[in-house]
N, C-alpha and C positions, 0 to 999 in steps of 0.2 A: 442494563436493560432487560425490563419484562420484557414475558412472552407474550412477545408478537410475529405469528405467523402469517405465511404468505398466504391469500384467500384468492386472489383473482389472475387470473391471465388472459389478456386481451392480444388482438394484434390490431394494426389498421396497416393502409399501404405500405408503408416504410418501416413501422416499427414495431418492437415489444414491448408490451407494456403490464408491467406488474406491481398487483396491489397488495397493501399489508393489512392488517386487521384493527391497526391503528388510522387508518384514512393514509400513508403514504403508500402516492404512486412514483413512478420512476417508469422512465423510458429509455430506450437504445435502440440506434439506429439496427436493424434488421443485418446490415454489408457485418454487422460484428458478429451475425451468427448464418453461415454459409450455408447448412443444413435446415434451419428453420426457415428461409429467406427463401431456397427453392420447395418447399414443402406445399402438401395441397391442404388446403382449408379444415380437410379430416384430418390429415398428418397433424398438422398443428393443434386441434383437438385432443388429440391422442397423447395427454400429460398425465404424470401423476406429481400430487405435493407431496415432500417427503421429507425425511428427516426431524423430524417436529415442524414441519412448516418453513423449514429453513432454506430447503431448494426445492427445485422444480425439473422432473426427468420426462423427456420423452424417447419411450424405452425400445421403441420402433424405426429410429431414424437413422439408425447407425449401428453397430456390431455391437455398441458399447453402451446405445441410446446418448441420448444429446443431455447435459445438463447444465444449469444455470445455478449460481449458489447466491443466495439471496443477500448473505453476509456483507461478500461481496462487493455487490450493488450498492448497497447502503453504506457501505466504508469510503469508495468512490464516490458517492454523491456529498458523505461529509465533506470528504478533500475538495469537490470541487466547490463547493460552500464556502468552505474558508478560503480558497485560492483566489477565489471571487472578490470574497472582501479585502486580501490581502492587493490586490492588483487592484483596487479601488482607492487606494491608500497609499499608490504607486510603490508597490511591493518596499514598503518602510515595516519589517518585520517587527519591531517592537512598539508600534500604532494600533496592533489589534489587538485582540481580548486572550486572555491566557490559553484558551481552549484551543483559538485558532493558530497559538503561536506552536501549541502542543501538535494539533493534528499537521500544520504544514511541516515540521521539523520530522513526522513522520513518513507524511509524503516523499518527503525530499530522500529519506532513508532508503526507503522503497524504491523509490524510482532510479535511484541512483546508483543504488544497490546491487538490483537486478541489472541495470544497464552497463554497469564499468567498475562497479568493488566500490568499496571501501574508501578506496583513493579517492576516486570519483566524486564519493560524496564529502567528502571530507575535505580537497581541493576546492572544489567548486562557492563552498559554504561555508568554511572555518568554524572554530571552536560556538560560536555564540548558536547555530542551528545544530551543532553537534552536543551540546550541552542540553539546549531541550529536548532533543531527540532523545539525550538519555535520560532525565527526568520524566518524558514522558511513558517511556518505556516502563519505569520504575511502576509509575502511576498504573497501567494497564494492568501489570503483574505478567509484562515480557520478558520475564526473567532469562531466559535462554541467550535472547537477542540483546540483551543488555551486556549479559556479563563477555560475549562476543565482540561488540562492539568496542564497549571498555578496553578488551587486549588488542584490540588491534590499535586504537589509539596509544596505548601505551607502546608499543612496538616503536610509533615516531616521536615519540617523546625525547627522545636522546639529541634530536634536530633543532629543539626550541635555542634559540640562541646562536643557530651556528652561521659563521658570517655569511656563507653563499646563499642562504636561504631567504629570498627578496619578498618574496608572493607562494601563496601557498602550491601554486604549479610545480616551483621548485622541488618540493618534498620527493616527488618521482625517483628524481633523475640524482639524489641525495644519499637513495637507500640502496644498502647492496644487494645481491642478489640474491642470496639468499634472504634476505629481508621479506625482497619482493616475493621468492617464493613462497614464504611462510605468511605474510599479510593478504596475497591477491590471488593466490592459487588456493593453497590449504584452509587458510580461515574464510576468505569470500564464498570457497565451496558451500562452507557449512551455513555460514551468513543466508546464503539463497534458500537453506532447508529450512535457518528456525525461525526466520525472517514472516513465514508461514502462517504463524502463530497471530500474528501482527494485527490483520483484521478483523478475527472474532474478539479476541481482547479489545480492542480499542472501538468495536461498537458497541460492546456490552459498558464500556466506560462512559465515552461520549455520546451516545445515542438514547433519548432524545436529547438530554440535557438542559 
């Protein structure tokens, strides 16, 4: 992704609007930003574009200020676009482009990983999405996340072919307490940390694309 700083911040009655140098314009509901929603016009105008144009801060709206990360906005935009195209094809993942498959797989890893951890991600989507996610992590350079989810997958390898494994959601019930502790407590805690590398790396790799 070439250098593409945030250049414009505007508001309407219900939306915060962010513009970039390349002409990209994104909008999000002010209900996502309580401090900005409640702020006066003068307070909203009191912002600074920081971090080489990647973030915006309203330094006086709270003790530590209110900050939005433009990279997160663009990554959410890319995910929403890919999911929209997938929805249009009735959720047949193999029918969207390779780029969209990679973005959807990363989105699923993030969404389920932060919500219920690796087991939720894997049991919801299986090896197809897992393999796509691992390949995408390697492609964007998210090595810490790739290594961690690969280790978590290896810890359930021994269940392949298990006679009681009829569907993916049988996996949690077939793991020992120690395996649960390692996968869903120790390693998931690390996953929530290392996966923070995904948005910036994914935007650099996929945008504008």
